[in-house]
Legacy VTK file of the C-alpha trace (Angstrom):
# vtk DataFile Version 3.0
C-alpha trace
ASCII
DATASET POLYDATA
POINTS 227 float
-0.179 -0.160 -0.005
1.152 3.685 -1.012
0.591 6.563 0.710
0.764 10.011 -0.670
0.678 13.729 0.625
-3.290 14.215 0.466
-2.310 17.293 -0.944
0.687 18.481 -3.035
1.341 21.993 -2.256
4.961 21.867 -2.334
7.250 20.876 -5.323
9.997 18.291 -4.460
12.537 18.943 -7.063
13.619 15.623 -7.033
10.852 13.994 -7.547
10.564 13.935 -11.338
13.980 11.882 -11.690
13.186 9.849 -8.797
10.474 8.812 -11.008
12.450 8.640 -14.203
15.199 6.573 -12.731
12.746 4.249 -10.626
11.154 3.615 -14.316
14.439 3.228 -15.881
15.414 0.349 -14.086
11.986 -1.293 -14.546
11.804 -0.594 -18.018
14.573 -0.863 -20.171
15.810 -4.086 -19.219
12.392 -5.370 -19.933
12.863 -4.173 -23.290
16.202 -5.210 -23.826
14.562 -9.007 -23.350
12.507 -8.248 -25.958
12.769 -9.656 -29.520
12.930 -7.011 -32.401
9.609 -8.022 -33.871
7.991 -6.577 -30.503
9.701 -3.259 -30.970
7.167 -2.930 -34.230
4.023 -3.712 -32.396
0.869 -1.036 -32.782
0.685 0.997 -29.250
-2.993 1.641 -29.074
-2.958 5.234 -27.003
-1.114 6.784 -29.873
-1.928 5.934 -33.281
0.091 5.538 -35.973
3.095 4.460 -33.689
4.771 1.333 -33.006
6.513 1.015 -29.532
9.876 1.734 -31.319
8.265 5.046 -32.233
6.901 5.993 -29.068
10.694 5.052 -27.283
12.393 7.022 -29.818
9.740 9.996 -29.006
10.699 9.519 -25.441
14.334 9.000 -25.792
14.897 12.144 -28.070
12.025 14.080 -25.660
14.538 13.237 -22.892
17.732 14.127 -24.537
16.256 17.788 -25.881
15.857 18.523 -21.798
19.510 17.469 -21.550
21.433 19.291 -23.731
18.617 22.064 -23.503
17.320 21.722 -27.314
13.796 23.526 -27.101
13.625 25.174 -30.867
10.212 26.935 -31.649
7.400 24.170 -32.047
8.946 22.014 -29.672
7.277 18.933 -28.806
4.388 19.504 -31.930
3.294 16.851 -33.467
5.262 17.651 -36.197
8.800 18.279 -34.434
7.916 14.806 -32.982
7.482 12.856 -35.914
10.643 14.698 -37.022
12.557 13.254 -34.475
11.164 9.701 -35.050
12.496 9.938 -38.225
15.939 11.302 -37.233
16.414 7.830 -35.647
14.999 5.884 -38.522
18.133 4.005 -39.283
19.352 3.454 -35.344
18.890 0.033 -34.319
16.750 -0.794 -31.274
19.584 -1.264 -29.445
20.663 2.672 -29.875
17.263 3.865 -29.371
17.249 1.629 -25.672
21.190 3.315 -25.401
19.586 7.001 -25.330
16.132 6.256 -23.854
18.292 4.708 -20.979
20.684 7.810 -21.140
17.305 10.209 -20.813
16.184 9.207 -17.899
19.216 8.655 -16.209
20.641 12.592 -16.935
16.923 14.601 -17.423
15.730 14.509 -13.720
18.263 17.185 -12.256
17.806 19.170 -15.080
14.025 19.036 -14.956
14.363 19.551 -10.971
16.151 22.903 -11.552
13.368 24.474 -14.241
11.399 24.780 -11.319
8.323 22.773 -12.447
8.355 23.801 -16.361
9.463 20.565 -17.526
7.380 18.349 -14.935
5.180 17.039 -17.232
7.848 15.851 -19.628
9.100 13.417 -16.400
5.075 12.349 -15.676
4.504 11.831 -19.704
7.686 10.002 -20.048
5.893 7.772 -17.497
2.964 7.254 -18.826
4.637 6.414 -22.035
6.012 3.464 -20.585
2.178 2.128 -19.331
1.404 2.967 -23.253
4.469 0.546 -23.806
3.300 -1.951 -21.560
-0.171 -2.386 -22.632
1.255 -2.731 -26.326
3.454 -5.543 -25.246
0.785 -6.974 -23.150
2.896 -6.348 -19.665
1.780 -6.141 -16.847
2.100 -3.362 -14.663
0.908 -0.509 -17.242
0.315 2.904 -15.421
1.317 1.381 -11.865
4.590 -0.130 -10.522
6.895 1.057 -8.086
7.231 4.438 -9.633
3.086 4.999 -9.180
4.045 6.920 -5.638
5.666 9.360 -7.309
3.573 9.811 -10.361
0.404 10.763 -8.185
2.776 13.395 -6.323
3.467 14.826 -9.787
0.132 14.385 -10.855
-0.940 16.487 -7.567
1.493 19.230 -8.314
0.966 19.218 -11.853
-2.984 19.497 -12.089
-2.879 22.121 -8.954
-0.421 24.460 -10.354
-1.822 24.536 -13.687
-5.351 25.582 -11.859
-6.851 22.141 -13.122
-10.329 21.185 -12.522
-10.305 19.844 -8.968
-11.385 16.414 -8.081
-10.962 13.703 -4.493
-9.729 11.122 -5.419
-10.335 7.746 -2.993
-8.183 5.379 -4.259
-8.688 1.538 -3.760
-4.758 1.071 -3.351
-3.790 3.949 -1.955
-3.868 4.549 1.892
-4.747 8.530 2.028
-7.312 10.239 -0.600
-5.309 12.345 -3.171
-7.148 15.772 -3.737
-5.895 16.989 -7.110
-6.515 19.615 -9.200
-7.125 23.836 -7.945
-7.688 24.919 -4.596
-9.501 28.022 -4.809
-12.855 26.364 -4.004
-14.596 28.280 -6.604
-15.890 24.974 -7.758
-17.161 21.728 -6.002
-14.775 19.396 -6.489
-15.901 16.071 -8.300
-15.045 12.667 -6.784
-13.274 9.477 -8.320
-13.636 6.369 -6.741
-11.631 3.248 -8.312
-7.910 1.923 -8.428
-5.340 4.667 -9.215
-4.326 3.365 -12.377
-7.523 3.925 -13.837
-6.874 7.279 -12.228
-3.759 8.028 -14.283
-5.205 6.218 -17.775
-7.986 9.437 -17.239
-5.688 12.489 -16.614
-3.007 10.791 -19.532
-6.345 10.597 -21.744
-5.911 7.273 -22.162
-9.025 4.638 -22.712
-10.085 2.840 -19.539
-11.262 -0.488 -19.414
-14.855 -1.150 -18.917
-14.361 -3.553 -16.509
-12.441 -1.112 -14.711
-15.275 -0.564 -11.887
-14.631 3.114 -11.139
-17.136 6.027 -10.310
-16.965 9.474 -11.338
-19.026 12.289 -10.408
-19.104 16.036 -10.218
-16.486 15.987 -13.480
-16.501 14.676 -17.043
-13.868 12.522 -18.116
-12.681 14.635 -20.438
-12.236 17.461 -18.197
-9.439 15.388 -16.477
-7.139 14.733 -19.639
-4.115 16.448 -18.373
-2.366 16.548 -21.438
-4.928 17.569 -23.894
-5.808 15.825 -27.125
LINES 1 228
227 0 1 2 3 4 5 6 7 8 9 10 11 12 13 14 15 16 17 18 19 20 21 22 23 24 25 26 27 28 29 30 31 32 33 34 35 36 37 38 39 40 41 42 43 44 45 46 47 48 49 50 51 52 53 54 55 56 57 58 59 60 61 62 63 64 65 66 67 68 69 70 71 72 73 74 75 76 77 78 79 80 81 82 83 84 85 86 87 88 89 90 91 92 93 94 95 96 97 98 99 100 101 102 103 104 105 106 107 108 109 110 111 112 113 114 115 116 117 118 119 120 121 122 123 124 125 126 127 128 129 130 131 132 133 134 135 136 137 138 139 140 141 142 143 144 145 146 147 148 149 150 151 152 153 154 155 156 157 158 159 160 161 162 163 164 165 166 167 168 169 170 171 172 173 174 175 176 177 178 179 180 181 182 183 184 185 186 187 188 189 190 191 192 193 194 195 196 197 198 199 200 201 202 203 204 205 206 207 208 209 210 211 212 213 214 215 216 217 218 219 220 221 222 223 224 225 226
């Protein structure tokens, strides 16, 4: 059982890096054990992208952070497609090498950015869940990094003035208060497991058998990344 803070009102600059390291240690060995054919599997959460495409996007985004390369239009769909195309001649092992480097080195840079890059760390963790789903691996949007991911979700939703939500999670000891805290809008209510909550905030499809309850807010309002 995990016990994140009820309200994330103080940003922890080490949290994004910690989340990336935890995911690196889980995901990279898993990927290195998979056959090359698995990298061609489609990723349902990212239409038109394969597992390799998602990993190339993730690795390139992190290296941009490490190298401070943020030109106009960075992280737009066109920019992401170019980053993937730039790695078309790489082996899968080379993509994983870059991903491992990025997950190792980007954390301190994100930490020093004062919150401006925190969404990248959470996005990387979500994409790791996308890849797990595509590979048929357990633990998507969960695992050892979940407490830190929930904490990061809390600070991001608060800082962005996102719709308020009280979440009672089946697999977390304490309730979470997410979103803006002005009190101008009554908070919505979520009851269910943490992975389902993450799926909703990430705009991912939710299993019909998830058995969650959502009241006072629409699912699409929770989508933190848009699109």
